[in-house]
Each structure stands twice: as structure tokens, then as C-alpha cells.
C-alpha positions, 0 to 999 in steps of 0.5 A: 529129409530132415534139414538144418537152418541158421539165422545170419545176423549183422552185429553193429555193436558187439559190446551192446550185442545189437544185432539184426537178421539179414539172411537165412541158411538152410541145408541138409546132407546134399543141399545148401540154400541161402536167402538174404534181405531184398531191401537193405535200407533198414540194415543201413539205418540200423548200423549207421554205416556203409553196408557194401561189405554185407552185400558182398558177403551175401553174394559170396554166401550165394556162390558158396551155397551153389557149391554145396558149402555153408560159409566163406572158408568152408570146405567139404570134409568128413566133419558133418555140416551141422558140426562145422556150422556149430563150431563157426557159430560158437567161435566166430566173433565178426560183425556177421554171425550165425545162430546155432543150427536148428533142426527141422523135419521139413526139406531144405526149400520149405524150411528156407521159405518158412524161415525167410517169412519168420525171421527176415523183415523187409521194409517194402515188398520187393518189386517183381523182377521182369524177365526177357519177355517183359523187356520184349513187351516193353519194347513192342508197347512203346514202339506201337504207342510212339508210332500211333501218337506220331503217325495215327492209323498208319502205325497199325500197318507198320508195327510188326511184333515177332518180326522175322528177318533173314540175316546173312546166314540164317533167319532171325525173329526180333521182338518188334520191327517197323517195316513196310515191305522192308524193315526201317528199324528193329528192337529186341529186349533183354532183362538183367533183373533176372539171371541171364544165361550166356546162351541168351547173350550170345544169341543176341550177339549173333542176331546183331552180327548176322543181320548187320552183315546184310543190313549195315545201315539198318537201325537196331535197338537192344532194349536192356532192363538193368539190374536193380540195386536191391538184387542179391546178386546186383554186383555180379549182374551189373558187371555182366550188364556193363560188359554185355551192352558194351559188346552189343554196341561194338557190334553196331546196335543201339543199347537203350534203357527205359528212359531213353528208348522213346526218344530213340523211336522218335528219331527213327520216325523222323527219318521214316516220315520223310520216306512216307510223305 
């Protein structure tokens, strides 16, 4: 299906008409897609001012696109999308501007990808986003590494990946546990570098609550990879991250990031060594 695309630009100096590309909008009759820079440093250097408003605009645009709308204030009506955007591009004089829409025979996804590669220049390629499985692997790897350093060959028998434990109501599987007949501590990973669905956050909440009912004093860590500042939806993810980890802490879990997880493991091992000695 033929599609349209428009370049979203930041005009730092309207008098001199100095501008830089910050995003791409692609759409057809049924679909709207938008993409922005991953790295905003070049834009910040270009304008010489704070760019929070640009990042806020990018998040608003993403929300509008998800609802099939082209820009903030756009409404679904009988006017074709191309005409609505053309009117905006010809009359909107803010520091954020849209180029006149251009046609393409490619579908929306293809024209968006092509336009991103052609018109958006990132200083550095974005760091690959890590998902929940990456967080799980991180937790398992660090538990194994720290225990091996401290306990030597004993660690092999104690570290239990994909550990199943019966809660008060049902069975749960944690990414990793240290156990010897009984669990000494558990760890579960979650990543906010990617979109986190409510079903996942609720599932982990139930895991914590259900296990704590029968194992009140069992140490339970949630290893959380926080959102990255260069994510398009950083502010939304940060708010979700903060509310979620607060909830997990209230339920009795220790919420840890990468830089303090090892020290938490060492603390648990100190208690474990007393039992094993």
C-alpha cells in the first residue's frame, strides 16, 4: 500500500533557519509509525540548550502514533492524513517542524526504516537493549561467579538455575537459587531496557508474595536492569521502573541493580558459610 513520510526537525534558530533532523514519521490510511534519534547528544550540542522538551515531544508523538494520529493535537476526521500534515508543515512555526509529506510505493515499515537510515544521524550506534532473559542470565552468572570465588568446588552443587519452589498457593520457578536441600536465597531478573508488560510485573509480585507467605525469612532478590536515558520512552519507563521496584520492596524483596548485586550475594554467602562450616 502506498505510504507517506515526513522528516521531523528541530529548528534552533528560526531566523538563520538552522535545523537538524530528530525524527521520521511514516503513515498510510491505516497505520502511523514514528522513530526518533537514539542518541540526543548531537542535538543538544547543536542547539546549545536543554532538550527535555524534544524528548517529551518524542514520547508524545509515539503515544499519538500508537493511536493512529500524526502529531500532538491531531484528530481523526474526514480530512485525509496527508492534507492534515501538509497544513501543519506549511503553517506550524515552532522550533519543532515537519517537512512536507512525500509519497512512497513502499509500505509504512519499509519507508520508516529507509528514512531512519537516510535522515537520522546518531553519533554512536545504540547499545543493544537487554530483555528479561538477559537479566536472568546476568543474575545466574553472577551468583555462580561469586560463589565459585568464595566456596570453590562447593558452588557447583549449590547454584541451581531455573529453581522450582512451592509457594503458599502454587509452584514458582526462579531464575537462580542457592540451595542445598532447602533454599538459602533466590534471585529473579527483570529488564526495563525494553517494554515491560503489566502481566510480567504482576507475575513477579505474586511470586514474591506467595513464596514469602511460607518462607518469610528467605532472602529474595529482584535484579532489575533500569531503563537507559537514550531510550525513546525513557521517562515512561523510568516512572514504571520506580513504581515497580517500590512495590517489590514493600512485598519483602531486595531490589538490586547491576552494581550492587555482587555485594548482596557476598552478604548472603557470609551467612551460608556459617551453615556449611
